N, C-alpha and C positions, 0 to 999 in steps of 0.2 A: 601351399605345396600339397599336391595330391599324394595320398598314400599308395604305395606299390605293394601289392600282395604277392608273395612268392610261394611257389610250390617246389619242393625238392624231390626229384626222382632218384632214389638211392640214399641210404643213410650210412651204411658201413663203408669201410675202406676209405678212399680219398674223399668221398662225399661227406664224411664226418667233419672235414675242414669247413664246409659251408655251414653246418650246424654251429660249429664253434664261432665262425665269423658273425653269424646272426645273433649270438648272445650279446655282443657289443658292436653293433653295426657302425660302419664308418660314414653312413649317410642317415639322415633323419627320414622318418616317414616310410620305413620299410618294415614289413612284418612277414614272418614265416607262418602261413596259414594251414599248410598240410604237407605231408610227405607220402611217397609211394615206395613201399618195399615189401616184397612177399616173405622175407625172412626176418627182418628186424621189426619188432612189434611196437616199440616205444621210442618216442623222441621227447626230450624235455621241453621243447618249444611249441609243439603242435601235434595234432592228431596224425596217426599213421594209417594209411589205407593199403589194402592188399593189392588193389588194381587201380589203373588210371581211370577206369570208368567210375569207380566209387569216389575217387577224388573229384572228378569234374561234376558229379552229381551233387556233391556236398559243398564244393568251393568254386569260386570264380577267380582264379589267380590272374594277375596281370603278367607275371613273369614265371616261366618254368625253368628250373635248373636241372639239366640232365647229367647225372654223374653215375651212370649205369654201365654195364659191360657193353663193348663195342657193337655187338650184333643187335642191340636194342635201340641204338641211336636214331636210325632212320625213321622207324615207325613212331617212336616217341616224339621226335621233333615234328614230324608231319602232323601228328595228332594235336600237338600243342598249338601249332599255327592254325589248324582248323578250328580250334576253340578260341582263337583271337588273342593268343598269348605271345609275348616276346620270349625269346629262348636264349639261355646260356648253356653251352655244351662243353663237356670236358673233351680233351683230345684223346684219340683222333676224332675228327668230325664224323667219319664213317670208315668202313672197311674198303670201299671201292669208289671209284670215280662216279659210277652211275648212282650210287647211294648219295653222294654229295650233291649231285645234280637234282635228285629228288627233293632233298632238303632245301636247296636254293630256290627251286620252283615253288615250293610250298610257302617259303618266306616271302617271295615276291608277290604271290597271289594274296597273301594275308596283309602285306604291307607293314610287316613288323620287323623288329630289331633282332639280329642274330649275332652272337659273339662266341668265339671258341677259346677255350682255356689254355692256350699256349702262354704261360705266365710271363715269359721273357718279353713278349710283344707289348706287355703293359708295364713292365718294370721301369722305374724312373731312370736308373743308371743306363739300362740298355737303350731306352728311347733317347736319352741325351747323346749316346754314342751314335745312334742311327741318324740323329739330326746333323751331327758333324760329318758323317759319311755322305749324307745327301747334299750337304753344302760344299762338298769337295775339299774339306779341311785336310784330308790325308792323300789327296790325289786319286788316281784311278785304282781300282781294286786289282790285285794280282792273284792271290790265292788265299782261301779261307779253309781252315782245317780244325777238326775237333776230335776228341777221344773221350770215351767213358768206359771204364771197366768196373762193373758192378756185379759181383757174384750173387746169384740167386739160387736158393736151395729148393728142396722138395716142397716146402710149405708155400713158396711163391707160386709154383706151378699147379698147386692143388687148392688154391684159395677160392673162396666163393663157390660158384656153381661149377667150377672146373673148366672154364673157358680159356684159360691161359695156354698159349702155345697151340691153339686149335685153328684150323682153317674155316670150318663151318660148325654151326650148332646143330642140335638134333633135328631142327626143322629145316635145315639147309640154308640158313641165313649166314652170310659171310662174316667172318671174324678176322682171320689172317693176323692174329696177334703174334707179335715178334718183338725182338729187342729194340728195333728202330721205330715200331709203330706205337710203342707204349713207354717204357721206362726212360729210354734215351731220346724219345721223339723231339723233346725241346731243342736238342743241340743240332739236329738236322734242320728243324724248322727255323731256328734262329739264323742260320746261314741263308735260308731262303728269304727270311724277313730282311736281312741286311742287303741282299742282292736284288730284292724287288721282283721276284718272279720264279717260275718253275725252272728245273734243271733239265738239261738234255745231254746227249752224247754220253749216256751213263755207261760206266763199266763197274761191275760189282762181283763180289764173291760172298756166298753165305754158307755157314756151317752150323752143325748142331752136335753138341755133346749130350744134351738131355734127350730123353725119349719123347720128343714133341713132334708136331706135324709141320712146324715152320722152322725158324732158325733162332739160335741164341747168340750167334756171332756173325758180324758182317763188316765188310770193308767196301766203301763206296767212293768212287771218283767220278766227277762229272763236270759239266760246264754250266755256269750260271747264266741267267738271263742277261746280265750285264757283261758277260765275257770272262769273268773270273773263274778260276778253278775252284771246285768245292770238293773237300775230302773229309770223310769221317770213318773212324774205326771204333767199334763198340762190341762188348761181349758181356754175357752173364756167366761165362764158363771159365773165368780166371779164378785163381785160388783166393782164399780169404786173406792171405797175406800179400796179395797183389792188387788191392783195390786202387783204382785211379778215379777219383772223383772228377766230375766234368772239367775239362780244360779245353781252351781253344786259343788259336793264334790266327789273327786275320792280318794278312800282309797287304799293304797298299804301297803306292809309289813313294810316299814320303813318310810313312810310319808303319809300325807293327803294333797291333792291339792284342793284348794278352789277358787271359783269365784262367784261374786255376793253375795247377802244377805246383812244383816245389816252392815253398816260401809264400804261398798265397792262401794261408789259412782263413783270411777274412773274406775271401771270394770277391775281390775287387777287380774292376776293369781298369786297365792302365794302358795308355797309348804312349809308346816311345818313338819320338820323331827322329828322323835322320840327322837333324841339326843338334841333337842333344836334349831338346825340350821333352818334358814328360807331362802328361795330363791324366789325372786320376778321376775317373767317373764315379767312384764310390762303390759301395757294396751292392751286389745283386741280391734281390730277395728281401729288401728292407721293409716292405709292406706286406699285408696279408690279404689274399684274394683280390688283388687289384682288378682282375677281369670282371668280377661281380660289380664293383663300385663304378668301373668304367661304363658298364652296361646301364646301370641306373642313371648315370649322367647322360648317356646317349638317348635314353627314353625321355628324360625330362627336358633336356636342353639341346638335343640334336648334335652333340659333340661326336667326333669320330670314334669308331670302334677300333681298339688296338689290334685285334686279329679278327678279320671278317671271314665269312665262309669261303669267299674266293681265295683268300690267302691260305686258309687251311687246306684247300684243294691242292695247292702245290705240293704239300707233304704227302697226301694220299696218292697223287699222280706219280711221285717219285717211287713210292713203294710198289705201285702197280707196274711201273716200268721194270723194277727189279724182279718181280714175279715172272714177267714175260721173258726176261733174260735168263733167269735161273729158276724154273718152276719148282725144282726140288733142291733143298739145301743138301750140301755134301756132309755126310756123317764123318765125324772125326774117327780115325781108325781106333778100334777097341784097345789096342796096346797103348794109345796115347791118353786114354781117359782114366781118371781116378775118381773114386767116391769116398768122401770123408764126412761123416756125421750129417748125411742128407744132402751134401753139396757134391754135384758132379762137375768136375773141372779138368782142365788140360794143363799139366805142368809145361812151362815154357811159353804158354800162349800169351801171357801178359807181356813178356819180353819181346816176343815176335811182333805183337801189335804195336808196341812202342817203337819198334824199328820201322814198321810201316808208316806210323804217324810222323816220325822224324823225316822220312824220305818222301812222304805223300805217295806211297806206292802200294799197289795191290800185292797181296802175298803170293809167293810161288813156292809153297811148301811141298815137299816130296812126301806124299801120303804112303809110300812104300817103306819109309823108314820106321824103326821101332819106336821112335819118339820124335816130338816136334823139334826140328832144328831150324832156327832162323837162317836166312841166307847170309853167307859170309860177305 
């Protein structure tokens, strides 16, 4: 078995999970040989370089893991392919469709493997569900919906180099960081994964309570490639007492598949059939960094990639369509917004989004009111 030498771009934040995974790797013959981070100077497993040029001069990695801010993804991926490396990238693959196409072209020219870290596409429980969906166990899809309410405070929007919630960086490179491109991206991508393609006929509304350039709240309704309706409601501007961890409900002709919500503290996927049968697919997230080990297997054995660049393009395409439909997010009225201990939030928003989720409907809030009132 040939050794696979790995280089990691980024050490802090989510990238630390890759460092942890490499302390007890799930595959033999893999080694972290170097990392690139201009801010973090030390890694317990390997030398750290300030630039990619220093890394490639000192090391010859076989696989590069890119876990850096969004605006760096394109240039770092293209550079890695030019050096003959396979690439693992964190989501989103890029900020724009054009950026994704540049990455895919570089991959094809190099003839290397590319995988994107949408973890649900690699998860055993989720893939078992997908196998049954593809086999027609539930009948035709009708409607898939998801909701996530994750309050994020001042520290979230000012972490790292300050790219969160920005459209462009100082050099003009696209970021377009928002609630659906980053923290809740998995739950939009998972519906695209289940329906095997991009969405169209999009309708959406985006809002912001925080002083950011993009949006912290969104509701999206669209049509999937297979004809099913797709709906998602997400926000970073709900109160701390109104957290809704990820939940989804996928309705098919013969069954409804549920995850999250009241009573599902174990995060299990369960399908309830119309005839009374129940199938439990188990807990989501039972393994660690499945995307990395999947990529190692693909390099060595030619096995399929859980989330390819083409699949990740569906997610970026959806966000780009949203920007075309609503270039500027609607600011919540000042009278609606409250700030408590660094968290900017909107009272009543969680309840209003829950109503949207229940009805799979876009909000029709009257912004002239003194406070948010859900539709009666």
